Each structure stands twice: as C-alpha cells, then as structure tokens.
N, C-alpha and C positions, 0 to 999 in steps of 0.2 A: 446608436444613431450618430456617434461622433465621426466627423470627417477627418481626413488626414491632410490638412493644408501644409504646404511647405513653410516652415517657420525658421527664423534665425535662431541658432543655438547659442545661448549666452553662457559661455564658460567663464568669462570675466565680467564683473560689473563695477562701475565707477564708484569711488568713495570720496575723493577730494581732488581739488585742483590747487596747485601751489604756484604762487608768484614768488620765486626765491628772492628776488631783489627787494620786493616790498616787505616780505616777512623779515628779511635781514636788515632792513632799514638802509639799504644802499640808495644813494640819491640817483635820480634819473640821469644826471649828467655823466655818471660812470656806470653804464649798464653792465649787467652780468650776462655772460654767454655760457650756457652749460655745455661742457664737452665730455663729461664722464659722470657716471652714477653707479652707486653700489648700495646694496642692502645687507645689513647684518643684524639679525634678530629684529628689534624694533627701531633700529637706527638707520637713517637715510643719509648717505654722503653724496655731495655733489662737488664736482671739480669744474672750474671755469677756465675759459681761455685767457683770463687775466691773472691767473696764478692765485686763485683763492680756493679754499676748501670750506664748504658749508655743511653744517650738521643739523639735522632735523629729527625730532622724535616722532615716531609713528605708533606710540603706545596706544593712542586712539586714532586709528587710521583715517577716520572721517574728519578729524580735526588736528592736522599736523602742527607741531610746535617747533618753532625755530630755537635752536640751542646755542649755536656758536658759529663764528666765522673766523677762519685762520688763514692769513696771507702766507704764501710760500715763496713769493717773488713776482714782481709785477710783469716780468717778461718770460715767465715760465708757465706756459699753458699745460693744463693737466690732460693727459690722454687716457689714463686708466687708474682705477682705485681698486686695491685688493685688500679686504679685511683679513687680518691674521689673528683670530681670537685666541689661538693656543699660546701665543707669545704676547698677547695684549698690545698689538700694534696694528697700524694701518699703513699698508705699503702704497705709495703713490708713484706712478710713472709719469714724469713731467719733463718735457723737453730733453729726452734722452737720459735723464737722471732718475735714480731710485731714491725716494725719500721715505723716512719713517716718521709717523705721528702716533700719539697715543689715541686710543679709541674715542675719547671725549674731546679731542683737540684742545686740551688745556695747556699744552706746552708747545714751543716752537718745533718745527720739523727738523730732522737731522738726516744727513745724507747717509746712504748705506754704502760704506766703503768709498772707493775712489772710482767707481764705475761711471763711465761716460758713454754717450752714443748707444744707449740701450735701445735695441729695436723692438724687443718683445719680452714679456715676463709672464710667468705662470706659477701659481702655487701648487704644490703637490696635493693630490687627492688620493688618500689611501685609507684602508680600514685599520688605522692605527688606534692606539689607546687615546680616546678623546680627552683624557685628563693629562696627557703628556705635555710638558711645557716646552715644546719644540715644534719646529716646522721647517720645510724646505721649499726653496723656490728655484725655478729654472730661469736663467737669464741669457738672452742672446746679445752679445756685444761684439761688434765687428764680425770677424770670422770665427768667433768662438761661442761654444755653448757651455755655459758654466752652471755648476750646482752650488747653491748657497744654503748652508744649514744654519738656522737661527735657534738658539737655546736661551730661554729666559732664566736668568740667575737671580740670586738674592739681591735685593736693592733695586729691583726692576732694571737690571742691566742685561744687555744682550751679548751673548757670545756668538761671533760670526765666523764661520769657516767656509772657505771658498775653494773649489777645485774644478778643473776643466773636465767636461764630459767628452766633447768631440769638437771637431772643426767643421763649422757649417756657415755658409755665406748666404746672404740675401733672405734672412728669416723675416717673415711677415707676421706670424702668430705662433704661439706655443700652447701646449696643454700637457699636463703631467698627471698620469693615472698610475697608481701603484709604483712599479719600477720602470714604467715606459714613458718616455718623453716624446710627444708627437710634435713634429716640426713642419710648419707650412712655409713653403717658399713660392716664388712666382712660377716655378716649374712643376711643383708637385708636393707630395707629402712623404715624409720619412719617419721612421721610428727608431729611437735610440734608447739603449739601456742606461739608466741612471747609475748603475753599478759597474757594469763592464765597459760602457762607453761605445761599444760597437753599434752600428746602425744598419738598417735595411730600408730600401725604398718600398713604399706602399703602392703608390701609383703616380703616374705623371699626368699633369694637367694639360689640356689642349692649349694651343698658343693664344686663342682668343678668350680664354677664361678670365673672369673677373677676379677681384681680390680674394685670395683663399682665407678661410676662417676655420678655426677648430674650436669645438665646444665640448667639454666634458659633460656627460649626462648624469643625472642623479642615480645613485646606486653604486657609483665608483668603479664600474666595470666596463662602461661603454663610452665611446667618443663619437661625436658627429663631425665629419669632414665635409666642408662645403665645396661643391663644384657648380659654379654659377647658381642656379636656383634649386639644386638638388642636394639634400643632406644625406650623405652616405654614413650609415651607422656601422662602426667596427668595434671589436672587442679590444682588450688591452694588448693583444698581440697583433693588432692590425688586420684581423680577419673580419670580413663583412658578416654581420648578424642581422637577421630579420630583413625587412624591406626598407628601401630608401624612402625619404620624405621629399616629395616634390612641392616646392613652394610656388605661390602665384607670382612672386617677384624675387629678384636677387636681393637677399637681406643685407641691410647695413649693420644690423645687430641681432644677436640671437640670445634668448634667455629661456629658462625652463621653470615651470611650476608644475610639478608632477601631478597628473599624467599628461601635461600639455607642453608643447614646444611653441614658443612665442617668437615671432620674427618681426622686425621693424624695417620698413623701407618703402619708398615711393609714397610718402605721406599717409601711410596706414600701418596698422599693426594687425597681423593675422595670427589666429590661434589654431593649432593643429593637434590632433590626437597623436600622441607619441607612438602608441602601439601599432596603429594601422595607417598613420599619415592622413587621416580624414580631416578635411578643412571644416572647422566648426564655426568660426566667428571672424568678422572683419571689423576693426575699430578705426574709423577714419580720424586722422589727426591734422588739424589745421596748423601749418607751420608758418612762422614769420622769421625772416633773417636767414643766415647761412647755417651750415652745420648739418650733421647727419641726425637721423632720428635714433634715439637711444632707448633701449628697453633693458631693464635690470630686475633681477630677483635675488633672493638669498642663495648663494652658491651651494648651500647645504642641500637644496633641492627638495627632498622629501620632507613634508611637514610645512613647507612654505605656503603661505596664503596670499602674500602681497606681490604685486608687480608694479614697477614704476616705469612710466613712459615719459621721456623728457625730450622737449624741443629746445631750441636755443634759449627761450625765455620763460617757458612754462614747464611745469612738472605735473603729471596726472597720476594719481594713485588709484590702482585697480585692485580688486579683491577677488580671489577665486570663488566662484559660486559653488557652494557645497553640492555634493552629489544629490542630496535629498532635495535641495531647492531646484536643481536642474530638472529632476524628475517631476517635482511638483508643478513647475512652470509648464512642462509639456502636458501634464494632465489638465491644468486649467484651460489650456487651448484645445483640449480633447484630441491632442495629437498622440494617439495611443501607440502608433508604430514607433515614434521617436522615444516615448517613455520606455517601451520594451527594449529598444535598442540600447538606451542608456543603462537600463538595469543590467543587461547582458554584459555591456562593457565594464561597468563598475564591478560586477561580480567576478568577471575574468581577472581584472587587475587587483582584486582584493580590497577595493576602496569602500566597500559597504558591508556591514555586518549581516550575518544570516538572519537575525531578527528583523532587520530593516528590509531585507529582501522579501521576507515573508509578509511584512507589513505592506510593502508596495504591491505585492501580488494581490493581497486582499483589497487594497484601495482600488487597484485596476479592476478587480472583479466587480466591486460595487458600482463603479462608474459605468462599466459595460452593462451591468445588470439594469441600471436605470435607463440606459440607452437602448434597451430591448435586445441586446446582443447576448442572449442567455448562454449559448454554448461557449462563447469566448469567455464570458464571465466565470462560468464554472471551471473552465480550464485553469484560470488564475486562482480561483479558490483552492483548487486541488494542489497548486504549487506553493501555497502558503502553509507553512508548518505550524504557525502560531494561531491561525484563524480557528475559531471555535465553531462547531456546528450550530451552537445555540444562536449564533449571529444570523442564521437563516430562518430561525423559528418565526420572527415577526412577519415574514413574507407569507407564512402559511396560516397562522392563527392570530387573531387580534389579541392585543393586550386588554385587560389582564388575563393571564392564564397560569396554570400551575408551574410553567417554566419561565415566566416573565423575569424573575430575579436572576436567571442564568444569563440573560442577554447583556453583553458588555455595552456600556453606554459610551461608545466611541463614535466619532463622526469622521474619522479618517481624513484629517486636515480640513474638514468642513467642505469638501468638494462635492458632496452629494447629499440629497435629502435623507432624513431618517428613514429606516426601513418601515414599510407599510404593506398591507395585504397585496398579494400578487395582482389581483384584479385591478387595484388602484394604480399600481405601477404601470400596467399595460395601458389603462385608459389615459393616464396622464401622458405617457409616451406617444400615444396615437394623436392626442391633441397637438403635441409639438410637431409631429409629422404633418398634420393638416395645416398648421400655421406656416411651416416651412414651405409647403407646396404653394400656398398663397403668396409668400414672399418671393419664391422663385419666379413665379409668373410675373411679379412686379419688378424682376431684375435685381433682387436683393440676395446677396450671398448669405447662406446659413451654415450652421455647424452640423446639420443633419446629413448623415451618410447618403450619397447619391443612390445607392442600392435601394434604400427605403423610399426615396422620392420617385424613382423610376418604376418600382414595383411594390407599392404599399401592401404590407401583409394584413391579413384579416385578424380580428381580435381572437377568433377561435383558434386559428393556427398558432398565433403567438402564445396563447394560454397553454396549449398543449405542449409547445416547444419548451416553454418555461418550466412546466411541471416535470417533463421528462428529464430536463437537465438538473433540476433540484433533486429529483430522485437519484440521478447519477452521483451527485455530490453526497447525499445522505448515505447511499450504499457504500461509498468509499470511506465515509466517516465511521462506519460500523467496525472497521478493523483498528481504529485508533484506541488509545488508552483513555477512555472517557469515564467520567464519574457515573454512578448508577442513575442519577437523575438525568444527566445528559443523554445517556443511552436510552432511557425511557422516552425522552422527547424525540430522539432520532427514529426509533422504531415506530412510535405512535404516529408521527407525522408521515413516515413512509407509508403506513397503512392508509392514512388520509389521502395521500397523493395517488396511490394505486387505485383507491376507490374512485377518485375523481376521473381517472381515465378508464375505469372499469377493467383494470388489468387483473382479471380473476386468477390467472395462474400465479402471478407474483404475490397477490394477496394470500393465496392458500399456501404458497411456499414459505412466506414469512410467518404466517400464523402457525404452521405445523412444525416449524423449526424452533430451536432455542432462541427466544426473543425477549425483549424488554418492553413490549407493548403494555400500555396501561389499559386494562380491560374496561374500566369505568368510562374511559373516553371514547371507546369504540363500540360498546354494546348497542347503543341506539342507532349509531350510524350503519352498522352491518345488519341489524335486525330490520330497520325500516327500509333498507335498500334491497332486502331479500337475499343477502349474501349469508345465508344460514350455514352453509358448509364452511365458509371461512371462520364464522363465529364458533362453530363446533371445534375446528382445529385450534382456534385461539384458546377456548376453554380447556381443551385437552392439554395444550402446552403449559398452561398455568396451573395444572393440577385440579381444575374445577370439573372433576369427572362426571358428577351427576348432571350438571348443565349440558356438558358435551354430549353425553349419552342420550339425554332427552331430545336434543336436536337430531342426532342420528336416527333416533326412533321415528321422529316426525318425517324426516327425509325419506326413510325407507317406505313410509306409507303414503306420502304425498309428493311423489316425484313428478316433475314436469319435464317431458322429453326434451332432450337437446341441451340441457344445462350442465350435465355432468362432465367433468374431466377427471382423468385419473393420473396418478403419478407412477411412472414406470420404475422398474427395478433400479435403473442407474441414477434415479433421483431427478431426472428432468421432468418439468411440468408441461402440461398442455397437450398431451397425447390423448386423443379420443379413444375410448374403449367400447367395444361391443358387449357390454355387460349390463345386466339388469341393475337398476338403481339400488334396489334393496340389497343386492349382493355387495355393492360398494359400501353402502351404509353399514351393513353387518360387519364387513371387514374392518372398517375404521373403528367401529364400536368394540370389536374384539381386541384391537390393539390396546385400547384403554383398559378393558376388563382383564386382560392377561396380567397387568401389573398391579391391579387393585387387590387389596386384602380385605376390603369391605364386603363381607358376606352378603349383607342385605342388598347392596347395590349390584353385586354380580348376579345374584339370583333373581333380582327384579328384572334385569335385562336379558338374562339367559334365554328366556322363553322365545322372545321375538327373534333373537339371533339364531336359535335352533330351528325356528320355523323356516328361516331363509337358507341356512347352511349348517347342517349338523356337524360337519367337520370343524367349522369355526367354533361351534359350541363346545365340542370335545377339547379343542385347543385351549379354550378359555379355562375349562375345568381342570385340565391337566398341566396348566402353565406353571413353570417353576421360576418365573420372573418375579412373582410377588414375594414379599418378605415373609408373610405368614400364610400357610395353606388354609384352604377352606375346610370347614367342618364336614366330614363325610356324611354324617347323619343329616345335616341340613341339605347337602347337595342331593343325596339320594331321595330325600323327601320332596325336593323341589322339582326334580326331573320328571317331566311328563311320562306317564307309564307307557304311552304310545311311542315314545322316543327310545325304542329298545336299543338301538345301536349306541346312543349316547350313554345309556345306563350301563351297557356291557363294557364299552371302552373305558368309562370312568372307573368301574370296578376293577377291570384288568390293570389299569395304571396304578390304582390304589394298592392292589395286591402285589403286582410284579415290580413296579418301580419304587413304590413307597414302603414296601415291606410290611404291609398291614397284616396282622395275625388274628384279626377278630373273626371268629368262626361265622358270625352272622353274615359278614360281607362275602366270605368264601362261599357260603351256602347260597346266598343271593346270586352270586356270579354263576355258580354251577346250574342253578335252577333256570336262570335266564338263558344260558347257552342251550340247555336241554330243550326248553320250550321252542327256541328258535330252530333247533335242529329238527324237532318234530314237525313244526310248521313247514319248513323247507322241504322235507321229505314228502309231506302231504301234498304240497302245492306241485311238486315235481310229478307225483303220480297222477294228479288231477289233470295236468295238461301234457300228457304224454304225446299228443298229436302234433307237437311243434316240429319245425324244421330241424335238420341235423345240427345246424350251427347253434340254435337256441338250446337244444338238448345238451350239447357239449358244454355250453356256458353254465347252464343250471347244474349240471353234474359236477362241474368244477367248483361252483359255489358251495354245493352241499358237502362235497368232499372236504373243502377247507374248513367249513363250519364244524363238521363232525370231528375233524382232526383237532381243532382247537378245544372242543369239548373233551375229547379223549385225553389229550395231553394234560389238561387241567385236572381231570378226575384222577389221573395217575399221579400227578405231581403233588397235589395238595392233600394234606391229612386233616384239614380243619373244617371241611364242610360236613354236613349231615347226609350220609349216603341214602338213608331211608327216605328223606324228603325228596331227594332226586329220583329214587326208584318209584316213588308214588307218581311222579310226573310222567316217567317214560314207561310205566308198567305195561300199558296197552299198545306200545309202539314196537316197531321192528328194529329198534336200536340195540341189537343183541350184544355187540361188542361193548357198548357203554354199560349195559346191564352186567356183563361179565366183570367189568372193572369194579362196579359198585358192589356186587356180591362178594367179589374177592376182598374188597375193603372190609366187608362185614364178616368175613371168615366162612362164608357158605361155600365150602369146597365142592360139594356134590353138585350144587346148582351151576357153579362155574364150569365144571367138567361137562355137564349136560349141554350148556350153551355152546361151549367150544366144540364138542364132539358132534352134537346133533343139530344144533341150529346153524352154527357157522361151518360145520364139517371141516374144521381145521385141525386135523389129527396132529400135525406138528406142534401147533400151539397147545393142544391138549396134553401131549406128552411132555412138553416143556413145563407146563403148569404142574404136572405130576412130579417132575424133577424138583421143582421149587418146593412142593409140599414135603418131599424127602422121605415118604413112606412107601414101601412096596405095595401095601394094600390099596394105594391110590391107583397104581397101574392095574391091579385086579379089578378095581371098581370101573376103570375106564374100559377094560376088556369086556366086562359085562355089558356096558352101555353099547359097545360096538355090536355085540352078538344077540342082544335081547330083542326079539321081534315085537315085544309089547310096547316098544318105544314108538310104534307106528311107522317105522321105516324098515326097508329091507336090511337084513344083517350086513354090516360093513366088514365083509371078510378081508378085503385088502388092507384096511386099516388095522384089523386084528392081527393079521399075519405080520404086518410091519412092526407092530408093538411087540409081538413075541420074538421077532427077530432081533429087535434092539434091546429088549430088556428081559427076555425069557429066562436067562440063566439065573437072574436074581429073584425070580418068582417061585412060589411054592407050587410044585407040579400037581399036587393033589387039588389045590384050589383052581388051577388052570383047567384040569381035567373036569372038575366038577362044573365049572362054568360052561365048558364046551358041551358036556352031556346035557346039562340043563337047557342050553340053547337049542341042541339038536331035538330034544323031546318037544320043546315049545314050537319049533318049526314044523315037526311032524303033526303036532296037534292042530296048528292052524291050517296045514295042508289038507288034513282030513275034514 
C-alpha cells in the first residue's frame, strides 16, 4: 500500500554549528573572517582574512573543541590550507607566500623557501607508500611551474628540493595526480609531466567562462575540471571518463565525500552522486558578510565521513549519512522506489556488504508484505540470501507449533509489525485502505498506494494472491541447503497452502515425490477434506505402505466420477485420463507392492489388484525391485486358482528367470499349461462357426499356447511326465504326448504317435535315428505296412524309409514284414 511521494534525499546531516570567534575567545571588536578551511583526520583548520590559523578538534563531531589559535601575520590573509601528514606539516598559502606549520600549531610558522607571488599550489596525490616520510607539491610562481620535494629527516627537520617543471603563465589552479600536473588558466586546461616537464593542452575554455577550478577525486586516478557549471571528469592522462556532472550553479568551492561530490555557491550547498551526477540534496546556507562559501573535506576522500561548510563567520559540521540510514529513512517514508534505487547504487559502488543487501531485501519484503503487495514482497524475499524460510512460517500457522523455535526473533529495524497469520495481515491492511479512502474524501493525503484507493481489492482475491506468492517462495526455498527441521516446515506448509487453494495436481506431485512433509500434521487435513489420493501418495513416499495400500483399495471400490487425475509419463501433472478409477488405483498400489518384501502385505492386496489387472498382479509377483523375493510356496498358495494366467506367468518367471529347480513347481507349470491347452482346443472346436478373423485369432492363440507347452516339456527334465500324461490322456495333444512318452522311454508309443497319429514320417525316421538301433526302423516299417493299425498301408512312407535306410536293414526282416503285411491285406480283402 506504500505510496511513492517525492522526498528529499538526505546524504548529509548536520552535526554541529561553530562560532569560531566565540570558541577561540576573540573579542567582538576584532572579528574573524573565515577564508579557508581544511580537514585532516579529526582536526579542522580554519584560515582567516586577518592572518590567523585556528585549530579545532572534531573527535566528537557533534561537540567541536577549540584547541589553538596561531597568528601568521596581521596583513597576511589565508587563501588555502593543505595538510601534509606524511611530513607532519601544514602548508598554508597566504598572500602569495607558502608557510609551514606543525599539525597542532604549537610552533610559529616558517616560510617555505624564498617563494613569493605564489598563484596556486597543489600537493601530489599518488599511490605511494603511505608510510613514506616525504611528499611533493606543485607551485605556480610567476611564469614558472615548480616541483618542491619535502623529506622529513631526523630531528623533525625538512629537506627541501626545488626544480622547475615548465614555463606556464596565468595559472589559476593546480592539481597533481600521480605524475600528471593539471594546470588551469583563464584560457583552458593543460597537463604537464612532473618528470619530463613536457605539457599538452587538454581543452580550451570559452571566452565567457567563469573561474576555472580543478579538483582531484578520491581513488587517485581521476580529476574534475570545471567549465562554468559542468564538471568534466578525466583520467590522469587527461582523457574524459564517464559522464560529466552538471551542477545547478557555478561552484565557488568543490569537495568530495565518496561517493558524493559537494559544491558550494549561491548561498547553498548541493550534493551530487559522483557515479551518475544525480542531484541528491540541497543545503541552504544563510550568509552574512563578504566572502565565498567554503566546503571542505578530508582530501583522502575514501573513508571520510565529515564535511565542513564555512561562511565568513560561521562553520557548519555535516556528517555523511550512512548507506543503511539512508535506506532506512526511505523505508520509514514508505518510499520503496527510492530505497530500491539506493540499494542498487550502493551495491554497484561496493558501499554495502552482501549480508546487508540481503537484510535490506528481507526488510523491504516484509514492509511490502504488510502493505498487501505480496508479489513484490516475495520478489525481495527471493533476493535475500540470508533470509530463512522459517521467517514465513508465522504467516501460515499460529504459534506455538513444532517450528516456532526456528523463527528468528527479528523486527528488521522495527519498521513493521511482528509476523501474524495471513488472514489477519489482510484484514488489518484492508482496514487501513478503508481509512485512507475516508481521509482522501476529506482531502487528507495518505501513504496508501493510489492503485489500492482507486480499485480496492477483495479479501478473497488478496488471500489467494498472498497464498500463491508464499507458495512461490517456499518452492524456491526447497533448493536451499536447509536443516531437516526447516525442510519439514517448508514442505508441510506447502501442502497446507496447496490445500487452501485446492491445487490437487500440486498436492499430489509434492506428496508422490521425495518430500519432508510431516505426516502427523497432514493426515487429518487431507482425510477430512477428502484428498485421499494425496494422502495415499504421502503415505507411500514415507514408506507407510500398509496405510497407502488401504487407501488405494478404498479408492478402487468407491470412486466418484470426475475427481481422478493422472500423471503422464513425462512427469507433468493434471492431465485427465480416460481410464477406470480402479485401474489407476491398482497401478499406484502395484508401484508400492513391487518394492515391498513384506509377504503378508503383498499377498493381502494381490487379490484386488489381480481382479482389476492381472498384468499388474504378475508384475508385482515377478518384481525384482524388492530386496528379498517372496516365498514361492506362499505365492502359489495365495493366487486364486481361477487366475490361471497369473499362476502360469509366476511359475514361468520362477523357473526361467529365477532358476528354480524344484520338481514340484516344474510339474505344476507343465500341468497348468497342459490344462490350458486342452481348454483352448476344446473351446476352439466348440465355436467353429465364428468369422474368419475370429478363427485366425483363436488359432494363433492356440498355436502359441501349445508351442509354449511343447517347448517346456522338451526343455525341462524336472517335471513328472506321468502326471502330465494323466491330464492330456484323452486329448488330441499328440505331439505333447509324444514328447512325454519320449521322456518316459516309451519308444514304441512315440513311433506310433509320430507315424500313425501325426503321420509325420520324417519326424518318425528322425526319432529312429536318435534311438540308434536298426530294429527301430524295422519297427517303423511294420507300423507303416500293418493294416491292423486301422489305416490304409502307408506304402509311400515305407518306400521312402527303405530308400533312405534299406542298406542298413536285415533283408530277411524286411521281406518277412512285407510278406506278413501282404498276407494281412489279402486276408482283410477276402
């Protein structure tokens, strides 16, 4: 609900106001007029038009302390003060002279050399060793640009070395960065090398330009060159970098407190963002008397917190508002756009730690949450790396609960109420909206967002929006490295919220996946609301197989049309399927049963699964996903005798895949196959009047079934062939009988079946070859020619046999059989 009113950005805040004359005890009859100011660490130096230096301590910036006054000459007005801490000196530019004082002004000043008519001076700023007892200054004297090197020696003496850099006339200002000396004249800016001395022009100023000024910027690599009210930033080689800063007025004085540039002029001080030149703050200054407005900071720049603004008779101490306080002030005003902008600026410039960035995002999120801006709130929650999901828990479930101890007791600067249930947050927010509507009609401004006032949302819409966004946050939190207790809370509350919006697909997806839901917290919720399928998935994911299966069994029998959803193969939820409910329940139950090694549990539920889908039942029994396989004896005993396919497929898997060598199971499998083959043949003969397509289908089924039986009878040596023969004795399964008699060694019967029943002379001869005795061929020849077999003599088969094997047979035996057969034929013909 927070509005975005335009608010003044306070980058600097006042600390103290100094009356230099009063603090120094100077009588009113001889007033002080401030002409120069400088800061060094916690020391403030002021230079007057009457030739005095004043020193104040800002150890406690809110309570400045006067330390000392040092006269330098009654007719020597001070124009600039340069602290030189590396050589323990203070350089004073006064009436064209350069004077040196000690930092505490305890000794009289001394002139630096014999220099006169000094137009400008600048200390070198370089990335040198901070502990080096030396420094260098650039001095403009007449038409010369000089370099002065100062070295602190034993006994607090200074060694001074001077040499000429270049000839330059009309110098107004200097700056020295690294090896580059920037020179400002009335006509433009030039750059000289402090080592080689050669110079190059940077650019020329327009004829109407004001006084040129040059200011080194913190960091030691950039310099600002002033062209009227435009600050052009260049690098140490004079090349423009970044964008220029456009000031509201032409500055009288420029200072810097990183990341701000502060300019004084026209009875005010303006603060600008250095990075982008944005104007942040205007500080009006009431001036009395003559003189320019002075602004000063520690020239070290980075790390500086203090700024001094000086008029002729007053000095104002300002303090840089910390990044945190600036953000906090914006949040108090509910100016969220400004707070976010500040955060982005400070983050870009590296002024704020990652932990603080995370903290601010969390604070923003909570403020927006209580302002009913749930989507924006969660966006900031997600940007906070340190925020804990447990901080959201109180919005979902009242305290106390099992996760209460996880909730951090933070108030986030005390800018928002403590967390409370979501419904209360919305109700309280709507009351504020109603109050704001009333105040608006009365002409009173409020902090409530205009969007809320022009189109007030309904409680129902807000509640749904809030829940959906909390769901979004909790889902994102699941990928974080959370403790087991936190993860339990996240998943359990996710299920609560899914249930609140009746998001069945999401409920089932969470429940059926690997999750940390606490079942005790959800059983009643899901059971009472009729979400039994979700509860079954949850039981299953938690290894509570018995409870899960019990629910699937209920669902298979008590299905209400239209409630079922299915999960497609690619894992996406919510696709309606045209399947019977019991099939879906059976499939889900089978998933559980396939992994269970609990024989009693599997066999308890096998029956109803088999009633729905025998293939699923087979998959359960033959699953290799379980650690320990089921007892074959219990399985065979439990399988319904009418479920022949299940019985056969299980025995086949037991024998072929598991390598079972128990004769009992081999015999059972053979008997079952044999009975099925007999029934199939019988049914096929009973319904021979079907259409051609049905006949072909039945024939194919019978063929495959008998083929399976025949292959097993041939392959296994562990079944009891007599038991199988008893079953098929009265059937037409002659080939199967031949295989069984062969297993029993009944060669004569096998030959009779092959030759007479199957009329397969080739197979019969092959069998004789396997027997390996010539008398087998003689026996087969007799079968072919004996009319007592009830068939016409098989002369063609007999001739083929004699042709293939006659040479190895006894001629007398062959002749005897032929004569016998001829006499028998004659007898039957008579």
